[in-house]
C-alpha positions as CSV (number, residue, x, y, z in Angstrom):
1,M,62.8,59.4,-92.7
2,T,61.0,60.5,-95.9
3,A,58.1,62.9,-96.2
4,E,55.9,59.8,-96.9
5,A,56.9,58.2,-93.6
6,S,56.4,61.4,-91.6
7,A,52.9,61.9,-93.1
8,A,52.0,58.3,-92.3
9,M,53.2,58.7,-88.7
10,S,51.0,61.8,-88.3
11,N,47.9,60.0,-89.5
12,P,47.2,56.6,-87.9
13,I,44.8,55.5,-90.7
14,L,46.9,56.6,-93.6
15,Y,48.4,54.0,-95.9
16,Q,51.1,54.7,-98.4
17,Y,52.3,52.9,-101.5
18,A,55.8,52.5,-102.9
19,K,57.1,51.0,-106.1
20,V,60.1,48.8,-105.2
21,N,61.8,46.1,-107.3
22,G,59.1,46.7,-109.9
23,V,56.3,45.9,-107.4
24,R,53.8,48.3,-105.9
25,L,53.7,47.7,-102.1
26,R,51.2,49.1,-99.6
27,Y,52.7,50.0,-96.2
28,R,51.9,51.8,-93.0
29,V,54.2,53.7,-90.6
30,E,53.1,54.7,-87.1
31,G,54.5,55.4,-83.6
32,S,57.8,57.0,-82.6
33,G,61.2,55.8,-81.5
34,P,63.5,53.2,-83.0
35,V,62.2,51.4,-86.0
36,I,60.7,47.9,-86.0
37,A,59.6,46.2,-89.2
38,L,56.8,43.6,-88.9
39,I,56.4,41.0,-91.6
40,H,53.1,39.1,-91.9
41,G,52.5,35.4,-92.8
42,V,51.4,33.7,-96.0
43,G,48.0,34.7,-97.2
44,G,47.9,37.5,-94.8
45,S,48.4,41.3,-94.8
46,L,49.8,44.1,-92.7
47,E,46.5,44.0,-90.7
48,D,47.6,40.7,-89.2
49,W,49.6,42.8,-86.8
50,D,46.6,45.1,-85.8
51,R,46.3,43.6,-82.3
52,V,50.0,43.8,-81.6
53,A,51.2,46.9,-83.3
54,P,49.3,49.4,-81.0
55,Q,51.2,48.0,-78.1
56,L,54.5,48.7,-79.8
57,T,53.9,52.2,-81.1
58,P,54.4,54.0,-77.8
59,R,58.1,52.9,-77.9
60,F,58.8,52.2,-81.6
61,T,58.2,53.5,-85.1
62,V,56.4,50.5,-86.5
63,I,56.6,49.8,-90.2
64,R,54.5,47.0,-91.8
65,H,53.6,46.2,-95.3
66,D,51.6,43.9,-97.5
67,Q,54.2,41.5,-99.0
68,R,54.2,41.1,-102.8
69,G,51.2,39.1,-103.9
70,H,49.3,39.9,-100.6
71,G,46.7,42.3,-99.4
72,E,46.6,45.5,-101.5
73,S,50.1,45.1,-102.8
74,E,50.7,44.2,-106.4
75,K,50.0,40.6,-107.4
76,A,53.3,40.1,-109.2
77,P,53.5,36.8,-111.1
78,G,55.4,34.0,-109.5
79,P,57.3,32.0,-108.9
80,Y,58.7,33.7,-105.8
81,V,61.7,32.9,-103.7
82,V,62.3,34.0,-100.1
83,D,64.9,36.5,-101.3
84,D,62.3,38.3,-103.3
85,F,60.4,39.1,-100.1
86,A,63.6,40.1,-98.3
87,R,64.7,42.4,-101.2
88,D,61.3,44.1,-101.1
89,L,61.6,44.9,-97.4
90,H,65.2,46.1,-98.0
91,A,64.0,48.4,-100.8
92,L,61.1,49.7,-98.8
93,L,63.3,50.5,-95.8
94,G,65.6,52.3,-98.3
95,H,62.7,54.2,-99.6
96,L,61.9,55.3,-96.0
97,R,65.6,56.1,-95.3
98,V,65.8,53.5,-92.6
99,E,69.4,52.4,-92.1
100,T,68.9,49.9,-89.2
101,C,65.9,48.5,-87.4
102,H,64.5,45.6,-85.5
103,V,62.9,43.0,-87.7
104,A,60.1,40.7,-86.6
105,G,58.4,38.1,-88.8
106,F,55.5,35.7,-88.3
107,S,55.3,32.3,-90.1
108,L,56.3,33.0,-93.7
109,G,57.4,36.4,-92.4
110,G,59.7,34.6,-90.0
111,L,61.4,32.9,-93.0
112,V,61.7,36.3,-94.7
113,A,63.2,37.8,-91.5
114,Q,65.8,35.0,-91.5
115,A,66.7,35.7,-95.1
116,F,66.8,39.5,-94.4
117,A,69.1,39.0,-91.4
118,L,71.4,36.7,-93.6
119,N,71.4,39.0,-96.6
120,Y,71.5,42.4,-94.9
121,P,73.0,41.8,-91.4
122,K,74.2,45.4,-90.9
123,M,70.6,46.6,-91.2
124,V,69.3,44.4,-88.3
125,D,69.5,45.5,-84.7
126,R,67.4,42.7,-83.1
127,L,65.6,39.8,-84.8
128,I,62.3,38.2,-83.7
129,L,61.2,34.9,-85.3
130,L,57.6,34.0,-84.4
131,S,55.9,30.7,-85.3
132,T,58.2,30.1,-88.2
133,V,60.1,27.1,-89.6
134,A,63.5,25.6,-90.1
135,G,64.8,22.0,-90.2
136,R,61.7,20.2,-91.2
137,T,61.8,16.4,-91.0
138,E,60.9,14.3,-94.0
139,E,57.4,13.7,-92.6
140,E,56.9,17.5,-92.0
141,K,58.1,18.2,-95.5
142,K,55.5,15.8,-96.9
143,R,52.7,17.4,-94.9
144,V,53.5,20.9,-96.0
145,L,53.8,19.8,-99.7
146,D,50.4,18.1,-99.4
147,R,49.0,21.4,-98.2
148,L,50.8,23.2,-101.1
149,D,48.9,20.9,-103.5
150,I,45.6,22.0,-101.9
151,V,46.5,25.6,-102.2
152,A,47.7,25.2,-105.8
153,T,44.7,23.2,-107.0
154,G,41.9,23.8,-104.6
155,I,39.2,26.5,-104.5
156,P,40.1,29.9,-102.8
157,G,39.7,29.7,-99.1
158,Q,39.8,25.9,-98.9
159,H,43.2,25.9,-97.2
160,F,42.0,28.2,-94.5
161,E,38.9,26.2,-93.8
162,N,41.1,23.0,-93.6
163,S,43.5,24.8,-91.2
164,V,41.3,26.4,-88.6
165,A,41.8,23.6,-86.1
166,R,45.6,23.8,-86.6
167,W,45.7,27.6,-86.1
168,F,43.2,28.4,-83.3
169,T,42.4,26.7,-80.0
170,D,39.0,25.1,-79.7
171,E,37.9,27.6,-77.1
172,F,38.9,30.6,-79.2
173,Q,37.0,29.2,-82.2
174,K,33.9,28.8,-80.1
175,A,34.2,32.3,-78.6
176,N,34.9,34.1,-81.8
177,P,32.9,32.6,-84.7
178,D,32.5,36.0,-86.4
179,L,36.2,36.6,-86.3
180,I,36.9,33.2,-87.8
181,A,34.3,33.9,-90.5
182,A,35.9,37.2,-91.3
183,Y,39.3,35.5,-91.7
184,A,37.8,32.9,-93.9
185,K,36.2,35.6,-96.1
186,R,39.5,37.3,-96.5
187,S,41.2,34.1,-97.4
188,R,38.7,33.6,-100.2
189,Q,39.7,37.0,-101.6
190,N,43.4,36.1,-102.0
191,D,44.7,36.0,-105.5
192,P,45.0,32.2,-106.1
193,K,48.2,32.3,-108.2
194,A,50.0,34.8,-105.9
195,Y,48.8,32.8,-102.8
196,A,50.2,29.6,-104.3
197,A,53.4,31.3,-105.3
198,A,53.9,32.6,-101.7
199,Y,52.9,29.3,-100.1
200,R,55.4,27.5,-102.2
201,V,58.1,29.6,-100.6
202,L,56.8,28.6,-97.2
203,A,56.7,25.0,-98.2
204,I,60.1,24.5,-99.8
205,T,62.4,27.1,-98.1
206,D,64.6,25.9,-95.3
207,L,67.5,28.1,-94.0
208,A,68.4,25.8,-91.1
209,D,72.0,25.2,-92.4
210,R,72.6,29.0,-92.5
211,L,71.2,29.9,-89.1
212,P,74.7,29.9,-87.4
213,E,75.6,32.9,-89.7
214,I,73.0,35.1,-87.8
215,K,74.9,37.1,-85.3
216,R,72.3,39.6,-84.2
217,P,70.4,39.3,-80.8
218,T,67.5,37.0,-81.7
219,L,64.3,35.8,-80.1
220,V,62.8,32.6,-81.3
221,A,59.2,31.9,-80.2
222,T,56.3,29.6,-81.1
223,A,53.3,28.0,-79.5
224,E,53.2,24.7,-77.6
225,N,50.6,23.2,-79.9
226,D,51.7,24.6,-83.2
227,I,52.0,21.6,-85.5
228,G,53.5,23.4,-88.6
229,S,55.9,25.6,-86.7
230,N,56.5,23.4,-83.8
231,P,58.6,23.7,-80.6
232,R,61.2,21.3,-82.0
233,M,61.9,23.6,-84.9
234,A,62.0,26.6,-82.5
235,R,64.6,24.8,-80.3
236,L,66.7,24.0,-83.4
237,M,66.7,27.7,-84.4
238,H,67.6,28.6,-80.8
239,E,70.5,26.2,-80.8
240,R,71.9,27.3,-84.1
241,I,71.6,31.1,-83.5
242,A,74.3,31.8,-80.8
243,G,73.0,33.7,-77.8
244,S,69.4,33.6,-78.9
245,K,66.5,33.5,-76.5
246,L,63.6,30.9,-76.7
247,Y,60.0,31.3,-75.7
248,I,57.2,28.8,-76.0
249,F,53.6,30.1,-75.7
250,P,51.7,27.6,-73.6
251,H,48.5,25.9,-74.9
252,L,48.3,28.0,-78.1
253,R,48.4,26.9,-81.7
254,H,49.6,28.8,-84.8
255,S,47.7,32.1,-84.8
256,I,49.3,33.7,-81.8
257,L,49.0,37.3,-83.3
258,T,45.2,36.9,-83.3
259,E,44.6,34.8,-80.2
260,A,47.2,36.1,-77.8
261,P,48.3,39.6,-79.0
262,D,48.9,41.0,-75.5
263,T,51.2,38.1,-74.6
264,V,53.0,38.3,-77.9
265,A,53.5,42.1,-77.5
266,K,54.8,41.6,-73.9
267,V,57.3,38.9,-75.0
268,M,58.5,41.2,-77.8
269,L,58.8,44.3,-75.6
270,D,60.7,42.4,-72.9
271,F,63.2,41.1,-75.5
272,L,63.7,44.5,-77.1
273,G,64.2,46.1,-73.7
274,P,64.5,49.8,-73.0
275,Q,65.2,51.9,-76.1
């Protein structure tokens, strides 16, 4: 582990920056024990894991970063492909002298985690795919491409406002208006071109045919009422990754990291087991 990582672990509010693949990434390291890398979703940032990460740090060294084009990382010009994000994580782990780790990805981050496991299998101990996609039907492809058009041509934040009902349950929206407003404000602050470039990766990438190549212990999980990353897709991933485990969060929609962090952390910890 480098001096930067050691310093980050000793100060829970310290963020670090690393230049990898020509892009400056912001990252955070905290906790102790075996390493787990957490990858956020499209339009998000490493803060998306704020409600889950503290429950992992007593047992794990948690590494999370703003992916290129997101958060406080550099807004590199697109287009992007999923392997760009996987290479960035690989380079960041190399910067931190991490040889193997657990990898968990949410939504777009789950696609990046799939690509990472396929491209760098020896670096992955266990793999966790949360609310992510594979094997879209033609109808599902059309819906996500329609959303891509909104992201690419609409005003900043419009996609989030259109998606609130898909991402959060009705009761959570009613109980947490300030939180929803804060997420909407952050969405409006996204760099439009970088956001569109990242959303394009989410919209057009499908690694379903390569999933049987993943040989690491894998957990696939999504929410019962997640329309975009639905249980059918999760079951397909589970069937194609030999020996994988499947979990469906009842009642929830897409934003499980925000709405049910305790349950997400428990499912992850149960899968990872004693370290």
